[in-house]
Structures are given as C-alpha cells and as structure tokens.
N, CA, C and O atoms as a printed pandas DataFrame, in Angstrom:
     atom_number atom_name residue_name chain_id  residue_number  x_coord  y_coord  z_coord
0              1         N          MET        A               1   29.557  -19.544   -0.364
1              2        CA          MET        A               1   28.410  -19.233   -1.208
2              3         C          MET        A               1   28.191  -17.720   -1.231
3              4         O          MET        A               1   28.254  -17.074   -0.185
4              5         N          PRO        A               2   27.933  -17.144   -2.416
5              6        CA          PRO        A               2   27.754  -15.692   -2.489
6              7         C          PRO        A               2   26.452  -15.242   -1.853
7              8         O          PRO        A               2   25.537  -16.033   -1.629
8              9         N          LYS        A               3   26.396  -13.949   -1.571
9             10        CA          LYS        A               3   25.180  -13.377   -0.981
10            11         C          LYS        A               3   24.040  -13.391   -1.988
11            12         O          LYS        A               3   24.258  -13.334   -3.198
12            13         N          MET        A               4   22.824  -13.469   -1.467
13            14        CA          MET        A               4   21.644  -13.404   -2.321
14            15         C          MET        A               4   21.354  -11.937   -2.618
15            16         O          MET        A               4   21.313  -11.112   -1.705
16            17         N          LYS        A               5   21.155  -11.615   -3.878
17            18        CA          LYS        A               5   20.864  -10.232   -4.259
18            19         C          LYS        A               5   19.360  -10.030   -4.361
19            20         O          LYS        A               5   18.643  -10.871   -4.902
20            21         N          THR        A               6   18.888   -8.893   -3.828
21            22        CA          THR        A               6   17.478   -8.551   -3.995
22            23         C          THR        A               6   17.285   -8.003   -5.392
23            24         O          THR        A               6   18.201   -7.425   -5.978
24            25         N          ASN        A               7   16.097   -8.187   -5.918
25            26        CA          ASN        A               7   15.756   -7.679   -7.238
26            27         C          ASN        A               7   15.693   -6.153   -7.174
27            28         O          ASN        A               7   14.956   -5.593   -6.362
28            29         N          SER        A               8   16.460   -5.488   -8.023
29            30        CA          SER        A               8   16.574   -4.024   -7.965
30            31         C          SER        A               8   15.258   -3.329   -8.268
31            32         O          SER        A               8   14.925   -2.328   -7.633
32            33         N          SER        A               9   14.512   -3.846   -9.226
33            34        CA          SER        A               9   13.243   -3.203   -9.564
34            35         C          SER        A               9   12.223   -3.396   -8.447
35            36         O          SER        A               9   11.392   -2.520   -8.210
36            37         N          ALA        A              10   12.277   -4.528   -7.766
37            38        CA          ALA        A              10   11.321   -4.793   -6.685
38            39         C          ALA        A              10   11.609   -3.929   -5.467
39            40         O          ALA        A              10   10.679   -3.467   -4.806
40            41         N          LYS        A              11   12.878   -3.705   -5.162
41            42        CA          LYS        A              11   13.186   -2.901   -3.975
42            43         C          LYS        A              11   12.826   -1.430   -4.164
43            44         O          LYS        A              11   12.638   -0.704   -3.188
44            45         N          LYS        A              12   12.729   -0.985   -5.437
45            46        CA          LYS        A              12   12.298    0.379   -5.709
46            47         C          LYS        A              12   10.774    0.525   -5.651
47            48         O          LYS        A              12   10.258    1.610   -5.384
48            49         N          ARG        A              13   10.058   -0.579   -5.904
49            50        CA          ARG        A              13    8.607   -0.510   -6.022
50            51         C          ARG        A              13    7.845   -0.857   -4.756
51            52         O          ARG        A              13    6.738   -0.356   -4.555
52            53         N          PHE        A              14    8.398   -1.689   -3.905
53            54        CA          PHE        A              14    7.676   -2.186   -2.739
54            55         C          PHE        A              14    8.374   -1.814   -1.446
55            56         O          PHE        A              14    9.602   -1.754   -1.390
56            57         N          THR        A              15    7.576   -1.560   -0.390
57            58        CA          THR        A              15    8.115   -1.337    0.945
58            59         C          THR        A              15    7.365   -2.229    1.919
59            60         O          THR        A              15    6.198   -2.561    1.710
60            61         N          LEU        A              16    8.040   -2.603    2.966
61            62        CA          LEU        A              16    7.462   -3.483    3.970
62            63         C          LEU        A              16    6.871   -2.635    5.094
63            64         O          LEU        A              16    7.508   -1.694    5.565
64            65         N          THR        A              17    5.654   -2.969    5.522
65            66        CA          THR        A              17    5.024   -2.249    6.626
66            67         C          THR        A              17    5.452   -2.867    7.946
67            68         O          THR        A              17    6.117   -3.903    7.972
68            69         N          GLY        A              18    5.071   -2.229    9.032
69            70        CA          GLY        A              18    5.432   -2.734   10.343
70            71         C          GLY        A              18    4.818   -4.067   10.674
71            72         O          GLY        A              18    5.402   -4.864   11.409
72            73         N          SER        A              19    3.623   -4.319   10.129
73            74        CA          SER        A              19    2.941   -5.581   10.409
74            75         C          SER        A              19    3.359   -6.693    9.449
75            76         O          SER        A              19    2.862   -7.815    9.555
76            77         N          GLY        A              20    4.269   -6.399    8.509
77            78        CA          GLY        A              20    4.773   -7.420    7.599
78            79         C          GLY        A              20    4.084   -7.466    6.256
79            80         O          GLY        A              20    4.404   -8.322    5.431
80            81         N          LYS        A              21    3.140   -6.561    6.013
81            82        CA          LYS        A              21    2.479   -6.519    4.714
82            83         C          LYS        A              21    3.343   -5.727    3.735
83            84         O          LYS        A              21    4.231   -4.981    4.147
84            85         N          ILE        A              22    3.085   -5.889    2.461
85            86        CA          ILE        A              22    3.884   -5.226    1.441
86            87         C          ILE        A              22    3.056   -4.126    0.792
87            88         O          ILE        A              22    1.963   -4.363    0.280
88            89         N          LYS        A              23    3.611   -2.904    0.828
89            90        CA          LYS        A              23    2.925   -1.720    0.332
90            91         C          LYS        A              23    3.401   -1.420   -1.087
91            92         O          LYS        A              23    4.557   -1.665   -1.432
92            93         N          ARG        A              24    2.492   -0.884   -1.906
93            94        CA          ARG        A              24    2.808   -0.541   -3.287
94            95         C          ARG        A              24    2.181    0.796   -3.647
95            96         O          ARG        A              24    1.312    1.300   -2.936
96            97         N          LYS        A              25    2.625    1.358   -4.748
97            98        CA          LYS        A              25    2.029    2.578   -5.272
98            99         C          LYS        A              25    1.287    2.249   -6.552
99           100         O          LYS        A              25    1.528    1.214   -7.174
100          101         N          HIS        A              26    0.383    3.138   -6.943
101          102        CA          HIS        A              26   -0.391    2.950   -8.163
102          103         C          HIS        A              26    0.435    3.336   -9.384
103          104         O          HIS        A              26    1.318    4.191   -9.311
104          105         N          ALA        A              27    0.133    2.694  -10.497
105          106        CA          ALA        A              27    0.735    3.051  -11.777
106          107         C          ALA        A              27   -0.066    4.184  -12.414
107          108         O          ALA        A              27   -1.085    4.610  -11.871
108          109         N          PHE        A              28    0.390    4.665  -13.550
109          110        CA          PHE        A              28   -0.279    5.683  -14.373
110          111         C          PHE        A              28   -0.324    7.058  -13.719
111          112         O          PHE        A              28   -1.263    7.812  -13.974
112          113         N          LYS        A              29    0.638    7.412  -12.898
113          114        CA          LYS        A              29    0.646    8.741  -12.280
114          115         C          LYS        A              29    1.968    9.462  -12.556
115          116         O          LYS        A              29    2.327   10.381  -11.819
116          117         N          ARG        A              30    2.697    9.065  -13.599
117          118        CA          ARG        A              30    4.007    9.654  -13.872
118          119         C          ARG        A              30    3.953   10.770  -14.911
119          120         O          ARG        A              30    4.487   11.856  -14.688
120          121         N          HIS        A              31    3.312   10.505  -16.040
121          122        CA          HIS        A              31    3.287   11.497  -17.124
122          123         C          HIS        A              31    1.984   11.346  -17.883
123          124         O          HIS        A              31    1.188   10.447  -17.611
124          125         N          ILE        A              32    1.779   12.250  -18.849
125          126        CA          ILE        A              32    0.524   12.345  -19.607
126          127         C          ILE        A              32   -0.641   12.513  -18.633
127          128         O          ILE        A              32   -1.624   11.774  -18.695
128          129         N          LEU        A              33   -0.522   13.489  -17.738
129          130        CA          LEU        A              33   -1.544   13.704  -16.722
130          131         C          LEU        A              33   -2.619   14.691  -17.168
131          132         O          LEU        A              33   -3.645   14.828  -16.503
132          133         N          THR        A              34   -2.396   15.373  -18.278
133          134        CA          THR        A              34   -3.353   16.396  -18.698
134          135         C          THR        A              34   -4.670   15.789  -19.157
135          136         O          THR        A              34   -5.725   16.395  -18.966
136          137         N          LYS        A              35   -4.630   14.614  -19.755
137          138        CA          LYS        A              35   -5.867   14.002  -20.250
138          139         C          LYS        A              35   -6.600   13.210  -19.171
139          140         O          LYS        A              35   -7.733   12.781  -19.388
140          141         N          LYS        A              36   -5.979   13.011  -18.023
141          142        CA          LYS        A              36   -6.628   12.277  -16.939
142          143         C          LYS        A              36   -7.426   13.242  -16.066
143          144         O          LYS        A              36   -7.015   14.381  -15.846
144          145         N          THR        A              37   -8.557   12.780  -15.579
145          146        CA          THR        A              37   -9.406   13.633  -14.764
146          147         C          THR        A              37   -8.790   13.837  -13.385
147          148         O          THR        A              37   -7.940   13.060  -12.949
148          149         N          THR        A              38   -9.228   14.887  -12.709
149          150        CA          THR        A              38   -8.729   15.187  -11.369
150          151         C          THR        A              38   -9.065   14.062  -10.401
151          152         O          THR        A              38   -8.258   13.705   -9.543
152          153         N          LYS        A              39  -10.258   13.509  -10.545
153          154        CA          LYS        A              39  -10.675   12.407   -9.680
154          155         C          LYS        A              39   -9.789   11.182   -9.874
155          156         O          LYS        A              39   -9.426   10.512   -8.907
156          157         N          GLN        A              40   -9.444   10.894  -11.115
157          158        CA          GLN        A              40   -8.596    9.742  -11.408
158          159         C          GLN        A              40   -7.207    9.934  -10.813
159          160         O          GLN        A              40   -6.652    9.011  -10.216
160          161         N          LYS        A              41   -6.642   11.132  -10.973
161          162        CA          LYS        A              41   -5.312   11.421  -10.430
162          163         C          LYS        A              41   -5.318   11.383   -8.906
163          164         O          LYS        A              41   -4.361   10.909   -8.294
164          165         N          ARG        A              42   -6.381   11.873   -8.297
165          166        CA          ARG        A              42   -6.490   11.859   -6.831
166          167         C          ARG        A              42   -6.565   10.435   -6.304
167          168         O          ARG        A              42   -5.942   10.120   -5.290
168          169         N          ASN        A              43   -7.317    9.574   -6.973
169          170        CA          ASN        A              43   -7.438    8.190   -6.528
170          171         C          ASN        A              43   -6.154    7.399   -6.732
171          172         O          ASN        A              43   -5.911    6.422   -6.022
172          173         N          LEU        A              44   -5.335    7.805   -7.688
173          174        CA          LEU        A              44   -4.055    7.126   -7.918
174          175         C          LEU        A              44   -2.994    7.550   -6.910
175          176         O          LEU        A              44   -1.951    6.904   -6.808
176          177         N          THR        A              45   -3.244    8.624   -6.166
177          178        CA          THR        A              45   -2.255    9.129   -5.207
178          179         C          THR        A              45   -2.055    8.164   -4.044
179          180         O          THR        A              45   -0.931    7.964   -3.584
180          181         N          HIS        A              46   -3.140    7.571   -3.570
181          182        CA          HIS        A              46   -3.061    6.748   -2.366
182          183         C          HIS        A              46   -2.334    5.444   -2.635
183          184         O          HIS        A              46   -2.520    4.818   -3.679
184          185         N          SER        A              47   -1.502    5.042   -1.683
185          186        CA          SER        A              47   -0.818    3.762   -1.822
186          187         C          SER        A              47   -1.713    2.647   -1.303
187          188         O          SER        A              47   -2.629    2.881   -0.514
188          189         N          GLY        A              48   -1.437    1.449   -1.755
189          190        CA          GLY        A              48   -2.243    0.306   -1.356
190          191         C          GLY        A              48   -1.364   -0.865   -0.993
191          192         O          GLY        A              48   -0.138   -0.753   -0.994
192          193         N          LEU        A              49   -1.982   -1.987   -0.682
193          194        CA          LEU        A              49   -1.269   -3.212   -0.372
194          195         C          LEU        A              49   -1.359   -4.146   -1.569
195          196         O          LEU        A              49   -2.327   -4.106   -2.329
196          197         N          ILE        A              50   -0.339   -4.990   -1.730
197          198        CA          ILE        A              50   -0.396   -5.932   -2.841
198          199         C          ILE        A              50   -1.391   -7.030   -2.518
199          200         O          ILE        A              50   -1.715   -7.267   -1.354
200          201         N          ALA        A              51   -1.868   -7.690   -3.541
201          202        CA          ALA        A              51   -2.843   -8.759   -3.369
202          203         C          ALA        A              51   -2.203   -9.943   -2.639
203          204         O          ALA        A              51   -1.001  -10.179   -2.757
204          205         N          THR        A              52   -3.003  -10.667   -1.901
205          206        CA          THR        A              52   -2.478  -11.796   -1.114
206          207         C          THR        A              52   -1.917  -12.893   -2.006
207          208         O          THR        A              52   -1.008  -13.616   -1.599
208          209         N          CYS        A              53   -2.450  -13.026   -3.220
209          210        CA          CYS        A              53   -1.945  -14.069   -4.118
210          211         C          CYS        A              53   -0.553  -13.733   -4.661
211          212         O          CYS        A              53    0.142  -14.624   -5.149
212          213         N          ASP        A              54   -0.134  -12.464   -4.587
213          214        CA          ASP        A              54    1.168  -12.049   -5.104
214          215         C          ASP        A              54    2.246  -11.963   -4.026
215          216         O          ASP        A              54    3.409  -11.717   -4.347
216          217         N          THR        A              55    1.894  -12.157   -2.770
217          218        CA          THR        A              55    2.872  -11.951   -1.693
218          219         C          THR        A              55    4.043  -12.913   -1.788
219          220         O          THR        A              55    5.179  -12.526   -1.516
220          221         N          LYS        A              56    3.792  -14.142   -2.165
221          222        CA          LYS        A              56    4.873  -15.137   -2.232
222          223         C          LYS        A              56    5.935  -14.725   -3.257
223          224         O          LYS        A              56    7.131  -14.803   -2.979
224          225         N          GLU        A              57    5.494  -14.287   -4.442
225          226        CA          GLU        A              57    6.428  -13.909   -5.502
226          227         C          GLU        A              57    7.220  -12.658   -5.136
227          228         O          GLU        A              57    8.420  -12.581   -5.400
228          229         N          VAL        A              58    6.551  -11.680   -4.528
229          230        CA          VAL        A              58    7.229  -10.432   -4.164
230          231         C          VAL        A              58    8.229  -10.686   -3.050
231          232         O          VAL        A              58    9.326  -10.126   -3.063
232          233         N          LYS        A              59    7.867  -11.516   -2.094
233          234        CA          LYS        A              59    8.808  -11.840   -1.008
234          235         C          LYS        A              59   10.031  -12.583   -1.521
235          236         O          LYS        A              59   11.126  -12.419   -0.984
236          237         N          LEU        A              60    9.857  -13.400   -2.556
237          238        CA          LEU        A              60   11.002  -14.069   -3.160
238          239         C          LEU        A              60   11.934  -13.050   -3.834
239          240         O          LEU        A              60   13.157  -13.170   -3.759
240          241         N          LEU        A              61   11.336  -12.041   -4.496
241          242        CA          LEU        A              61   12.148  -11.014   -5.156
242          243         C          LEU        A              61   12.900  -10.165   -4.131
243          244         O          LEU        A              61   14.032   -9.747   -4.374
244          245         N          LEU        A              62   12.264   -9.913   -2.982
245          246        CA          LEU        A              62   12.897   -9.073   -1.947
246          247         C          LEU        A              62   13.736   -9.887   -0.978
247          248         O          LEU        A              62   14.426   -9.317   -0.132
248          249         N          HIS        A              63   13.691  -11.211   -1.084
249          250        CA          HIS        A              63   14.405  -12.120   -0.167
250          251         C          HIS        A              63   14.004  -11.877    1.283
251          252         O          HIS        A              63   14.854  -11.678    2.151
252          253         N          ILE        A              64   12.699  -11.898    1.532
253          254        CA          ILE        A              64   12.172  -11.741    2.883
254          255         C          ILE        A              64   11.848  -13.109    3.417
255          256         O          ILE        A              64   11.385  -13.235    4.550
C-alpha cells in the first residue's frame, strides 16, 4: 500500500504545538495593506489556534 500524502496546502498553513493543538495565522495580511488601519494590521500579526470544531478536518489533512 502506498504512503499517505499530507495535503500540501495544509502543511504550509498549520503547525502543531507542543501540547498537540494546531496553530494558524490570520488572513488578510499579505497585500493591499495601505487601506487597512494600523490597529487592524497589528491585530492580524498574532497567530491563533484553530477552532475546536475544525480540529478533526485539519488533522485528517495533516494525517495526524
């Protein structure tokens, strides 16, 4: 049986923490930043955790 491949887009977007939670980054911080306020850009800088309802789907994509 062939090896299971992880989803390429998921492995670029999510990282696993030491406690087993899945970390993510915010969207809307790549381009067109001139029209966004400084406060909005600052709040988008911090990374967060994915919602508990999405953990099952993300773990399936990452084969965890």
